[in-house]
N, C-alpha and C positions, 0 to 999 in steps of 0.2 A: 515489435514488442516495445512497450513503454516501461522504462526502468525507473523505479522510485527508490532512491537510496534510503535505507532503513536506520542508519547508524546514529543520527542526532536525536537520540531518544533518552529521556531521563530515567527510563527503567534500567538503563545500562549504568552501572556504578560510576564509571569514569566520567560519563557525560553528566550525570546528576551532580557530581562534585564540581565539574567545570561550570555548570549553570549557577550553582550556589555560590561559587567563588568568583563568578563572572570572568572566567579564564578565557578571554577572547582568542588568544593565540591557539589554544587547544581546539576550540570549536571551528575556527577558520581553517586550520589544517585539515580537520575532519571533513569539512564541507568540500574543500578543494580536492581532497583525495578521492571522494566519491564521484565528483563531476569528471575528474580526469580519467576515471575508470568506466565511465558510461552512464552515470545517473543523469536522467533528464529532468527529474524533480527530486527534491530532498524532503524527507519526512522531518518535521520539526515538532518535537514533543518536549514541553518544559514542565511536566507534572512532577515536581520534586517532593510534593507533600506539604510544602509550606503554603500559607494562605495568601498567595499572591501570584497564582498561575497566570492570570491575564497579563500582569505587568511583565512577568518573566518571558512569556511567549512573544509579546510585542518586542521586547529587547532582543530576543533570539532571532526573530524574523528580520529585524532591521540590521542586525549584525551580519547574518548570513548573506542577505541580499546586497549588502555593500561590497561583498567580497567574491561572490559567484553570481553569474548571470543566468539563473534558472528559477522557475517558480517553485513554491514550496507546498508541501502537503501538510496542512495545519492539523495536528494530531492532538485532540483533546476531547474529553467528555463534558467539558464545561462550556456551555453556549456563550457565556460572557467572554471567555478567553478567545474563542473562535471569532466572535464579533469584533473584539478589539484588534486582533491580529489581522483580520481582513481589511481593516481601515488603513493599516500601514503597509500592507503587502503590495509590491509592485507587480503588475500583470494579473493574470487570472490564477487564483490559487485552487488547490484541491482541498476539500474538507474531509477529514478522517475522524469520525464517521457518524452516520445516522443509522438507526435500526428501526425495526418494527415495534419496539417497546413503546407503548403509548406515551409514557411520560417523557422519554427522550425525544420522540418524534415531535410532540407538542412544543418542547423547548427549543429544538434546533431548526425545525422547519421554517419558522419566520426569518431566521438568520440567513439561510441559504436562498430563500425566496427573494431577498432584498438586494442581492448583488450577484454579478456573473461569477460563477465558480463551477468547478467539477466536484462531484460528490461521491464518496465511497459509501455504499449502502450495504449493511450487514444483514445476512439472512437469519436474524435473531428476532423472535417475537416475544410477546408478553409471558410466554411460558418457557423462555430460554431458547437454547439451540435445539431445533427439531432433530429427531434421530434418523429420519429417513430422507432420501433425496427428494422425494415428492413433496413432503411437508416443508422441507427447507426451501425448495423452489417457490412454493405458494407464498411463503412469508416474503421472500425476495420480490415476487411479483407485486404483492400488496404495497411494499415500500416504494417500488417504482411508480405505481399509480399515484401514491400520495405526493411524490416528488414532482410528477408531471402536473398534477393539479396546482402545485405551488409555482409552476412556471419553469422548472428545470427540464432542459431538453434531454431526450433519451440518450443521445450520444455523449452527454456529459455525466451520465450515471455509470458508476463502476460497481457492479455487484460482487460482493465477497461471499463466496459459498461456505466460508468458515473452514479454515485449515486447522485441524487439531492433531495432537501428537499420537503417533501410532504406538508409542511405548505403553500407553494405558488403554488403547483400544485398537486392535489390529485391523479393524474395518474402517477406521476413521478416514484414511486416504481414499478408499473406494467410495465412500458416501460423498465425499467432497467432489471427486472427479465425476461421479454420476450426476450430481447437482449441476456441475459446470456444463455437462452435456445437455441437460434440460434447458438451462438458460440460453445456450447458444442455439438450440432448436426452436424454442418458443418465444424468445425475446432477442431476435438477431440484431436489433439496433442498439441494444444495451451492451456496454462494455463489461469486461470481467477483470477482477484483480485478485491475486493471492499473496498473502504474506508467507512466503514459502518456508521461512526459517522455523516455523512452528512445528512442521511435520516430524522432524527428527529430534525434537526436544527431549532431553534426558537420556539419549542413547549414545554410546560410543560410536565414533565414525559418523556423527550427526550430519556432516556436510554431504556424505554420500546419499543419505536418505533424501535430503533437501534437493540435491542435484537430480537424482533419478525421478523423484516426484515432479520436479519442474519440467523434465522432458515429457512426462506423461501429460501434464497440463498444456504444454505448448502444442502437442499433437492434437489436443481437443479444442484448440482455438483460443487459449487464454490471451487476453489483450495486454495485461500489465502485471508486473512483478514488483512487490515490495521486498527488496533483498539487499544484501551487502554486495554491491558491484565490485568491491575490492577482492572478492572471492573468485579466483580464476576457475575453480571447479564449477561454480554456479554459471558463470558466464560462458564457459566452454560447453556446458550442457545445453544452455539455451541456443547458442549460436550454431552448434553442430546439429541440433534438432531442426532448426529452421532450414539449414542446408538440405538435410535428408528429406524434409517435407516439401522441397521445391520452392521455398519462399525466399531464397537468397541466390539470385541469378549469378552464375559463374563464381559462386562462393565469395563474392566481392566483400561483403560485410565481414565475413569470417576471416578472410585473409588480411583485411585492414586491421582488425582487432588483434590478430596474431602478431603482425609486424610491430604493433605498438606494445607488445608484451603483456596483453591483457588476458591471454588464454594460456591454459596448460599445454 
């Protein structure tokens, strides 16, 4: 499992304030805490709403990578911000994200085609998020084809089947998991990724929904998680699932994480 730490994101009030105030200590501590709890990449979102996202993202990328030795997941809907951040990023970044929406595809495809990177591709088309697993999968497959034409390797593409909250649609989790099954069956060389925190949004005991949904996704072959690795419940759910599925010989990874105090 590839763990992408979700917490350096300007949609979080405390992070937005830290970016606006250029509070380096806060952001460095947040980056280190995620790496120490298992994050192998860190999401970096600097979209505070002010008209300088490219400058803010460049500043954020440089700050984080001076203090932790992991690649970043460059999270922006602004192609100029992504392009600017890629120029200063050390190593191979992940781009979050591209979709099947024609306008976004045309704007971002030249950016990811020009430099080595991993790409998160959303199963969203011109008509929004498809309602059924089959429609969602077809959108994802079309995005993969476009990325391949641009020179992005299949193994560098991470399809996001779109995780939506079950509070407003009790079938949302089922549709996402069935889409994941289709991707793993029909596009075995393409990776998959879920931002699991979305599924329990708005519900009391949100972490339990996120944790159990994560276990279901791990069983279906999910490759990467965008999550808060500081959450012991999430990490316990993932690592115990991998033990039970026979993917952790002698429980070595689980026991190592437990001894470090990373699990419940």
